[in-house]
C-alpha positions as CSV (number, residue, x, y, z in Angstrom):
1,X,-40.9,9.2,9.4
2,X,-40.4,5.6,8.3
3,X,-37.1,4.6,6.8
4,X,-36.8,2.2,3.9
5,X,-34.4,-0.7,4.9
6,X,-31.1,-0.6,3.0
7,X,-31.0,-3.0,0.1
8,X,-29.0,-6.1,0.9
9,X,-28.7,-8.2,-2.2
10,X,-27.5,-11.2,-0.1
11,X,-29.3,-11.0,3.2
12,X,-28.3,-14.4,4.4
13,X,-24.6,-14.1,3.6
14,X,-22.6,-14.6,6.8
15,X,-19.6,-12.5,7.8
16,X,-17.0,-15.1,6.8
17,X,-18.4,-15.1,3.2
18,X,-18.5,-11.3,3.2
19,X,-14.8,-11.3,4.3
20,X,-14.0,-13.8,1.5
21,X,-15.7,-11.6,-1.0
22,X,-13.7,-8.6,0.2
23,X,-10.5,-10.6,0.0
24,X,-11.4,-11.8,-3.5
25,X,-11.9,-8.1,-4.5
26,X,-8.5,-7.2,-3.1
27,X,-6.8,-10.2,-4.8
28,X,-8.5,-9.3,-8.1
29,X,-7.3,-5.8,-7.8
30,X,-3.7,-6.9,-7.1
31,X,-3.7,-9.3,-10.1
32,X,-5.1,-6.6,-12.3
33,X,-2.6,-3.9,-11.3
34,X,0.3,-6.4,-11.3
35,X,-0.5,-7.4,-14.8
36,X,0.1,-3.8,-16.0
37,X,3.6,-3.8,-14.4
38,X,5.2,-6.5,-16.5
39,X,8.3,-5.1,-18.1
40,X,7.5,-1.6,-16.7
41,X,9.9,1.0,-15.6
42,X,9.9,4.1,-13.4
43,X,12.3,6.9,-12.4
44,X,13.0,7.3,-8.7
45,X,14.4,10.5,-7.2
46,X,14.8,12.3,-3.9
47,X,12.8,15.5,-3.5
48,X,12.5,18.7,-1.4
49,X,10.8,16.8,1.4
50,X,13.1,13.8,1.7
51,X,13.8,13.1,5.4
52,X,16.8,12.1,7.4
53,X,18.7,8.8,7.5
54,X,18.6,8.4,3.7
55,X,14.9,7.7,3.8
56,X,11.8,9.0,2.0
57,X,9.8,10.5,0.9
58,X,10.9,9.9,-2.7
59,X,9.2,10.7,-6.0
60,X,8.4,7.8,-8.4
61,X,7.6,9.2,-11.9
62,X,6.8,8.0,-15.4
63,X,5.7,4.6,-14.0
64,X,2.5,4.2,-16.1
65,X,0.7,3.3,-12.9
66,X,-2.8,4.5,-12.1
67,X,-2.5,7.4,-9.7
68,X,-6.2,8.2,-9.4
69,X,-6.3,7.0,-5.8
70,X,-3.7,9.5,-4.7
71,X,-4.5,12.9,-3.2
72,X,-2.8,15.8,-5.0
73,X,-0.9,16.3,-1.7
74,X,1.0,13.0,-2.4
75,X,1.7,13.7,-6.1
76,X,4.3,15.9,-7.7
77,X,3.6,19.3,-9.2
78,X,2.6,18.1,-12.6
79,X,0.7,15.0,-11.2
80,X,2.9,12.5,-13.1
81,X,4.7,11.1,-10.1
82,X,3.8,10.0,-6.6
83,X,5.4,10.2,-3.2
84,X,6.7,6.9,-1.8
85,X,8.9,5.4,0.9
86,X,11.4,2.6,1.0
87,X,11.0,-0.7,2.7
88,X,14.5,-2.0,3.1
89,X,17.1,0.1,5.0
90,X,20.0,-1.9,3.6
91,X,19.2,-1.5,-0.1
92,X,19.8,1.5,-2.2
93,X,19.1,3.4,-5.4
94,X,20.7,6.2,-7.4
95,X,18.6,9.3,-7.4
96,X,17.3,10.2,-10.8
97,X,17.8,6.7,-12.3
98,X,15.3,4.5,-14.1
99,X,14.5,1.1,-12.8
100,X,12.4,-1.9,-13.9
101,X,9.7,-2.8,-11.4
102,X,7.2,-5.5,-10.6
103,X,4.3,-5.2,-8.1
104,X,3.8,-7.7,-5.3
105,X,2.4,-7.9,-1.8
106,X,5.9,-8.4,-0.5
107,X,9.5,-7.1,-0.9
108,X,12.0,-9.3,-2.5
109,X,15.8,-9.0,-2.2
110,X,17.3,-7.6,1.0
111,X,18.4,-10.2,3.6
112,X,15.2,-12.3,3.7
113,X,16.2,-15.9,3.7
114,X,14.6,-18.5,1.5
115,X,13.6,-16.2,-1.4
116,X,9.9,-16.0,-0.2
117,X,10.0,-12.3,0.2
118,X,9.0,-10.1,3.1
119,X,5.2,-9.3,3.2
120,X,4.2,-5.8,3.8
121,X,2.7,-5.3,7.3
122,X,-0.7,-4.2,8.2
123,X,0.6,-1.1,10.0
124,X,2.7,-0.1,7.0
125,X,-0.2,-0.6,4.6
126,X,-2.6,1.4,6.7
127,X,-0.1,4.3,7.3
128,X,0.8,4.6,3.6
129,X,-2.8,4.4,2.5
130,X,-3.6,7.3,4.8
131,X,-0.6,9.2,3.6
132,X,-1.4,8.6,0.0
133,X,-5.0,9.8,0.4
134,X,-3.8,13.0,2.1
135,X,-5.5,12.2,5.4
136,X,-2.7,10.9,7.7
137,X,-3.3,12.4,11.1
138,X,-0.3,14.3,12.5
139,X,1.4,14.5,9.1
140,X,2.3,18.0,7.9
141,X,1.6,18.2,4.1
142,X,2.1,21.9,3.6
143,X,5.2,23.3,5.3
144,X,8.5,22.2,3.9
145,X,10.5,21.9,7.1
146,X,7.6,20.3,9.0
147,X,7.0,17.9,6.2
148,X,10.6,16.8,6.2
149,X,10.3,16.2,10.0
150,X,7.1,14.2,9.4
151,X,8.8,12.1,6.7
152,X,11.7,11.3,9.0
153,X,9.2,9.9,11.6
154,X,7.1,8.2,9.0
155,X,10.0,6.5,7.4
156,X,11.3,5.3,10.8
157,X,7.8,3.9,11.5
158,X,7.9,1.9,8.2
159,X,11.3,0.5,9.0
160,X,10.2,-0.4,12.5
161,X,7.1,-2.2,11.2
162,X,9.1,-4.1,8.6
163,X,11.8,-5.1,11.2
164,X,14.5,-3.0,9.6
165,X,15.8,-1.4,12.8
166,X,17.6,-4.1,14.7
167,X,20.6,-5.4,12.7
168,X,20.2,-2.8,10.0
169,X,19.5,0.8,11.0
170,X,21.2,0.4,14.4
171,X,24.5,-0.4,12.7
172,X,24.6,3.2,11.5
173,X,22.6,5.3,14.0
174,X,21.5,5.4,17.6
175,X,18.0,3.9,17.9
176,X,15.5,6.7,18.6
177,X,12.8,6.5,21.3
178,X,10.0,5.0,19.3
179,X,7.4,5.7,22.0
180,X,7.6,9.3,20.8
181,X,6.9,8.4,17.2
182,X,3.4,9.7,16.5
183,X,2.7,7.3,13.6
184,X,3.7,4.2,15.5
185,X,1.4,5.4,18.3
186,X,-1.4,5.8,15.8
187,X,-0.7,2.3,14.5
188,X,-0.7,0.9,18.0
189,X,-4.1,2.5,18.7
190,X,-5.5,1.3,15.4
191,X,-4.5,-2.4,15.7
192,X,-4.2,-2.9,19.4
193,X,-0.5,-3.2,19.6
194,X,2.6,-2.8,17.5
195,X,3.0,-6.6,17.5
196,X,-0.4,-7.0,15.9
197,X,0.4,-4.2,13.4
198,X,3.3,-6.3,12.1
199,X,1.0,-9.0,10.9
200,X,1.0,-9.5,7.1
201,X,-1.4,-7.2,5.2
202,X,-2.3,-9.7,2.5
203,X,-3.5,-6.9,0.2
204,X,-5.3,-4.9,2.8
205,X,-5.7,-1.1,2.4
206,X,-4.7,-1.3,-1.3
207,X,-0.9,-1.1,-0.7
208,X,1.6,-3.0,-2.7
209,X,5.4,-3.2,-3.0
210,X,7.3,-1.9,-6.0
211,X,10.2,-4.2,-6.3
212,X,12.9,-2.4,-8.3
213,X,15.7,-4.0,-10.2
214,X,18.5,-2.8,-12.5
215,X,21.3,-4.4,-14.6
216,X,18.7,-6.5,-16.5
217,X,17.1,-7.8,-13.3
218,X,20.4,-8.9,-11.8
219,X,20.6,-6.2,-9.1
220,X,17.8,-5.7,-6.5
221,X,17.3,-2.0,-5.6
222,X,15.3,-0.4,-2.8
223,X,11.7,-1.6,-2.8
224,X,9.0,1.2,-2.6
225,X,5.4,1.6,-1.7
226,X,2.4,2.0,-4.1
227,X,-1.3,2.6,-3.3
228,X,-4.4,1.9,-5.2
229,X,-7.8,1.8,-3.4
230,X,-9.3,-1.6,-2.8
231,X,-12.9,-2.0,-4.1
232,X,-15.4,-1.5,-1.3
233,X,-16.7,-4.8,0.0
234,X,-20.3,-3.5,0.2
235,X,-20.2,-2.5,-3.5
236,X,-18.8,-5.9,-4.4
237,X,-21.6,-7.6,-2.5
238,X,-24.2,-5.4,-4.3
239,X,-22.8,-6.3,-7.7
240,X,-22.8,-9.9,-6.8
241,X,-26.3,-9.7,-5.6
242,X,-27.5,-8.0,-8.8
243,X,-25.7,-10.7,-10.8
244,X,-27.5,-13.4,-8.8
245,X,-30.8,-11.7,-9.3
246,X,-30.2,-11.4,-13.0
247,X,-29.2,-15.1,-13.2
248,X,-32.4,-16.1,-11.3
249,X,-34.5,-14.0,-13.7
250,X,-32.8,-15.7,-16.7
251,X,-33.5,-19.1,-15.2
252,X,-37.2,-18.3,-14.8
253,X,-37.5,-17.0,-18.3
254,X,-35.7,-20.0,-19.7
255,X,-38.0,-22.3,-17.7
256,X,-41.1,-20.5,-18.9
257,X,-40.0,-20.8,-22.5
258,X,-39.6,-24.6,-22.4
């Protein structure tokens, strides 16, 4: 049986250009979603599954954000709120309170010098995207006690990947053996090493930071994670290819009419 070759609208496009197109798609998504968050608010609360050490998961509700990329396993019972985790160990929020938020690829506030913010890491972005889609290997979504235990390990993994352990977490608690953390082990396998997993995500995996503020923006509160799937690079290439084909056809018709 012969197979028809898959349609490639841009057969000569090299890998670097494809990567650029994918990056453009991610950047476009970030800009589109961020534009919806101007002046927006959400309510942040603990829930039945919140883990140890004052970490997540937490429930962010009434945000007005698009939750269509989330699995029902990472949404609250009435599907109006999503499960999230904090990025900064040293910042806080008051459960049940409403906060203003803005979306970014980095967390602002905390103790990051220079005001440039702290970009979310590749490892954090990948882990949270897996969690949000309900497919995080080794995470127990169904049993309350087991989910709390999973959340403790997942929150520790996020803090580790965002360099919130030394000089922050270790002021209050004994540092656990991170070689036993299943999510850090998964990240190490995915990216080759934990050091590589700490590289900036730059919009990869569709994960962004919700920077929360109160007191008319004067007080920075605990930054949280948000997920919205990134457009598939192949689909973006196909759309661009169709656009180029359409433009070529228009040019031919225009030339014939002259």
